[in-house]
C-alpha positions as CSV (number, residue, x, y, z in Angstrom):
1,M,256.3,159.5,-21.0
2,L,259.7,160.3,-22.4
3,S,259.6,163.9,-21.2
4,L,258.5,162.7,-17.8
5,L,261.4,160.2,-17.7
6,L,263.9,163.0,-18.6
7,R,262.5,165.3,-16.0
8,Q,262.8,162.6,-13.3
9,A,266.4,161.8,-14.3
10,R,267.3,165.5,-14.2
11,R,265.7,165.9,-10.8
12,I,267.5,162.9,-9.4
13,L,270.9,164.1,-10.7
14,L,270.5,167.6,-9.3
15,T,269.2,166.5,-6.0
16,V,271.8,163.9,-5.5
17,L,274.6,166.4,-6.3
18,L,273.2,169.0,-4.0
19,G,272.5,166.5,-1.2
20,G,276.1,165.2,-1.3
21,L,277.5,168.8,-1.2
22,L,275.2,169.7,1.8
23,G,276.1,166.5,3.6
24,A,279.9,167.2,3.1
25,T,279.3,170.8,4.3
26,L,277.5,169.7,7.5
27,V,280.2,167.2,8.4
28,R,282.9,169.8,7.7
29,L,281.3,172.4,9.9
30,G,280.3,169.9,12.6
31,P,282.1,169.9,16.0
32,G,285.1,167.7,16.2
33,F,286.0,167.6,12.5
34,G,289.7,167.6,11.9
35,V,290.5,165.9,15.2
36,D,292.3,162.6,14.8
37,E,292.9,160.3,17.7
38,R,296.1,159.1,16.2
39,E,297.7,162.4,17.1
40,L,297.3,161.5,20.7
41,D,299.7,158.6,20.3
42,N,303.0,159.7,22.0
43,R,304.9,157.0,20.1
44,L,304.5,159.0,16.8
45,S,307.2,161.3,15.7
46,A,306.6,164.9,14.9
47,D,306.9,164.1,11.2
48,S,304.2,161.4,11.5
49,Q,301.8,163.8,13.3
50,Q,302.4,166.4,10.7
51,A,301.6,163.9,8.0
52,I,298.3,163.1,9.7
53,R,297.4,166.8,9.9
54,M,298.3,167.2,6.2
55,E,296.1,164.3,5.3
56,R,293.2,165.9,7.1
57,A,293.9,169.3,5.6
58,K,292.9,167.9,2.2
59,E,289.3,167.9,3.4
60,N,289.2,171.4,4.8
61,N,288.3,173.0,1.5
62,I,284.8,171.5,0.9
63,A,284.5,172.7,-2.7
64,L,287.9,171.2,-3.7
65,F,287.1,168.0,-1.8
66,Y,283.7,167.6,-3.5
67,V,285.1,168.2,-7.0
68,R,287.8,165.6,-6.4
69,Y,285.2,163.3,-4.9
70,L,282.9,163.6,-7.9
71,G,285.8,162.9,-10.2
72,G,286.5,159.7,-8.4
73,F,282.8,158.8,-8.1
74,L,282.5,158.8,-11.9
75,H,285.2,156.2,-12.0
76,G,283.8,154.0,-9.2
77,D,286.2,155.4,-6.6
78,F,284.3,156.6,-3.6
79,G,287.3,157.5,-1.5
80,F,289.2,155.9,1.4
81,S,287.7,155.3,4.8
82,R,290.2,156.1,7.5
83,S,288.0,154.8,10.3
84,L,288.1,151.3,8.8
85,N,291.3,151.7,6.8
86,R,289.6,150.4,3.6
87,P,288.2,151.8,0.4
88,V,284.6,152.9,0.7
89,A,283.6,150.9,-2.5
90,E,284.8,147.7,-0.9
91,L,282.9,148.3,2.3
92,L,279.7,149.1,0.5
93,K,280.1,146.1,-1.7
94,E,280.2,143.9,1.4
95,R,277.5,145.6,3.5
96,L,275.0,147.0,1.1
97,P,273.3,143.7,0.1
98,L,272.5,142.9,3.7
99,T,271.0,146.3,4.3
100,L,269.0,146.2,1.1
101,E,267.6,142.9,2.1
102,S,266.6,144.3,5.5
103,L,265.1,147.4,3.9
104,G,263.1,145.3,1.5
105,Y,261.6,143.2,4.3
106,G,261.1,146.3,6.4
107,V,259.4,148.5,3.8
108,F,257.3,145.7,2.3
109,G,256.3,144.3,5.7
110,G,255.6,147.7,7.3
111,A,253.7,149.1,4.2
112,S,251.6,145.9,3.9
113,M,250.7,145.9,7.5
114,G,249.7,149.6,7.5
115,L,247.7,149.3,4.3
116,V,245.9,146.1,5.4
117,L,244.9,147.6,8.8
118,A,243.9,150.9,7.2
119,L,241.6,149.0,4.7
120,L,240.1,146.9,7.5
121,T,239.5,150.0,9.6
122,V,237.6,151.7,6.7
123,W,235.7,148.5,5.7
124,W,234.7,147.5,9.3
125,R,232.9,150.6,10.5
126,A,231.8,149.3,13.9
127,P,232.5,151.6,16.9
128,G,235.9,151.1,18.3
129,S,237.1,149.1,15.2
130,D,240.2,151.2,14.9
131,L,241.1,151.0,18.6
132,V,243.6,148.1,18.4
133,P,245.4,149.4,15.2
134,A,245.5,152.9,16.6
135,L,247.1,151.7,19.9
136,L,249.6,149.5,18.0
137,S,250.6,152.3,15.7
138,G,250.8,154.8,18.5
139,L,253.0,152.5,20.5
140,C,255.3,151.9,17.5
141,L,255.4,155.6,16.7
142,A,256.3,156.6,20.3
143,A,259.0,153.9,20.9
144,P,262.4,154.7,19.5
145,A,263.8,152.4,16.9
146,A,266.5,151.3,19.2
147,I,264.0,150.2,21.9
148,I,262.0,148.2,19.3
149,A,265.2,146.5,18.2
150,L,266.1,145.6,21.8
151,V,262.6,144.1,22.4
152,L,262.8,142.0,19.2
153,L,266.3,141.0,20.0
154,W,265.3,139.9,23.4
155,I,262.4,137.7,22.1
156,G,264.6,136.3,19.3
157,V,263.0,138.1,16.2
158,A,265.1,139.2,13.3
159,S,266.1,142.9,13.3
160,R,264.6,143.4,9.9
161,W,261.1,143.3,11.4
162,A,262.0,146.2,13.7
163,I,262.3,148.3,10.5
164,A,258.8,147.1,9.5
165,L,257.4,148.3,12.9
166,V,259.0,151.7,12.4
167,V,257.5,152.1,8.9
168,F,254.1,150.7,9.8
169,P,252.6,153.5,11.9
170,H,253.4,156.2,9.3
171,V,251.8,154.2,6.5
172,Y,248.8,153.3,8.6
173,R,248.0,156.8,9.8
174,Y,248.4,158.4,6.3
175,A,246.6,155.6,4.5
176,K,243.7,155.5,7.0
177,N,243.1,159.3,6.7
178,Q,243.3,159.2,2.9
179,L,241.0,156.2,2.6
180,I,238.4,157.7,5.1
181,A,238.4,161.0,3.1
182,T,237.9,159.1,-0.2
183,S,235.2,156.9,1.3
184,Q,233.1,160.0,2.1
185,S,233.1,161.1,-1.5
186,P,229.7,161.3,-3.3
187,H,230.5,158.6,-5.9
188,V,231.1,156.1,-3.0
189,V,227.8,157.0,-1.4
190,A,226.2,156.4,-4.8
191,A,227.9,153.1,-5.3
192,E,226.7,151.9,-1.8
193,A,223.2,153.1,-2.7
194,K,223.1,150.9,-5.8
195,G,223.7,147.9,-3.6
196,L,227.3,147.1,-4.5
197,S,229.2,144.8,-2.1
198,S,231.3,146.5,0.5
199,W,234.5,144.9,-0.7
200,R,233.9,146.0,-4.3
201,V,233.1,149.6,-3.1
202,L,236.2,149.6,-1.0
203,W,238.5,148.3,-3.7
204,A,237.1,150.0,-6.8
205,H,235.7,153.3,-5.4
206,V,237.9,153.9,-2.4
207,F,241.3,152.3,-2.7
208,T,241.8,152.8,-6.5
209,P,241.1,156.5,-6.5
210,A,243.4,157.0,-3.5
211,A,246.2,154.9,-5.1
212,P,248.1,158.0,-6.5
213,Q,248.3,159.6,-3.0
214,L,249.2,156.3,-1.3
215,A,252.0,155.7,-3.8
216,A,253.8,158.7,-2.4
217,L,254.4,156.6,0.7
218,A,257.0,154.6,-1.2
219,G,259.8,157.1,-1.0
220,I,258.9,158.2,2.5
221,S,259.0,154.5,3.6
222,V,262.5,154.0,2.1
223,S,263.8,157.1,4.0
224,L,262.2,156.0,7.2
225,A,263.5,152.5,6.8
226,F,267.1,153.6,6.2
227,G,267.0,156.1,9.1
228,A,265.7,153.3,11.4
229,S,268.3,150.8,10.2
230,I,271.2,152.9,11.7
231,P,270.3,152.4,15.4
232,I,268.8,149.0,14.7
233,E,272.0,147.6,13.1
234,V,274.1,149.2,15.8
235,I,272.0,147.6,18.6
236,C,271.7,144.2,16.9
237,D,275.4,144.3,15.7
238,T,274.3,143.8,12.1
239,P,277.2,144.5,9.7
240,G,275.2,146.7,7.3
241,V,275.4,150.2,5.9
242,G,273.5,151.6,8.9
243,Q,276.2,150.4,11.2
244,L,278.8,151.7,8.8
245,A,277.1,155.2,8.9
246,W,277.2,155.2,12.7
247,R,280.9,154.3,12.7
248,A,281.6,157.0,10.1
249,A,279.7,159.6,12.0
250,M,281.5,158.9,15.2
251,D,284.9,159.1,13.5
252,R,283.9,162.1,11.2
253,D,284.8,160.0,8.2
254,L,284.0,162.5,5.4
255,P,284.3,160.2,2.3
256,M,282.1,157.5,3.9
257,L,279.4,159.9,5.1
258,V,279.2,161.7,1.8
259,T,278.9,158.4,-0.1
260,I,276.2,157.2,2.3
261,T,274.3,160.5,1.9
262,V,274.4,160.2,-1.9
263,L,273.3,156.6,-1.7
264,V,270.3,157.3,0.5
265,A,269.2,160.3,-1.6
266,L,269.6,158.2,-4.8
267,M,267.5,155.3,-3.4
268,T,264.8,157.6,-2.2
269,L,264.6,159.6,-5.4
270,V,264.7,156.5,-7.6
271,V,261.8,154.9,-5.7
272,N,259.8,158.1,-5.9
273,S,260.5,158.4,-9.6
274,L,259.5,154.8,-10.2
275,A,256.2,155.4,-8.4
276,D,255.6,158.6,-10.4
277,L,256.3,156.8,-13.7
278,A,254.0,153.8,-12.7
279,L,251.2,156.2,-11.8
280,A,251.6,158.1,-15.1
281,A,251.4,154.9,-17.1
282,W,248.4,153.8,-15.0
283,K,246.6,157.1,-15.7
284,N,247.3,156.9,-19.4
285,N,245.8,153.4,-19.5
286,T,242.8,154.4,-17.5
287,V,241.9,157.7,-19.1
288,P,238.4,157.3,-20.8
289,P,238.2,158.0,-24.5
290,A,237.1,161.5,-25.5
291,A,233.4,162.1,-26.2
292,G,232.3,161.2,-29.7
293,S,235.4,159.1,-30.5
294,A,234.8,155.9,-32.2
295,P,235.8,152.7,-30.4
296,A,238.9,150.9,-31.7
């Protein structure tokens, strides 16, 4: 378990570092980088405009910028947001709790809805039993997150449930396919032939063996939820990190975008690692004793 924990920590560190560097590179090479609308102000003197250009020039060298950024990151300094004229750390401290709450509701609600409907689809094998869940998941999958947010805003539902509707179809489709494949295994047929109740077969012989594969949905759900939170928070005017990311992208705010990239990568990897560690502990506790070993 300790070696697994160390491997996960190393993977998180390397992936986050690489993700931040790639994010900074994409922003730097993106169209419009280096353009500052303040330079269009005719009231500024030539010296002021030159100072603005020199301020931007510090970000032209990505390697140098990223080394400086990491140095400040280790001391809790994530840079300064020019688009909002405030330190990035202060902005995240204000907005991150609201986004985390929305992500918690969205991921838990969407994953729960998808798993429950997938289990009901597998348990209730009547013809057409999956018609309504399939139509609902298809509709949520086809509709953009912004449209879902607008509909819920129109009927007066909190925007966090729009995130749940974005996560739900992905969880439902993957979970249903995985559970159906497991339900066709020989040990499930044998359990049904012995007369076990359908719910016991579904839980003990279908859901439990498929749990390791279903746990992989945790990290995917977090990534989907955060990606959906950007247009949802913009449409619903929710002051969260998603709205902050949109504003930073529009203004090419490099320190803010790099910090948000690192934050999303860190959240996704930590959730995936926790799922892997939990599954490893579960497997260790459920491994049957070796043949011929004496009971404790």
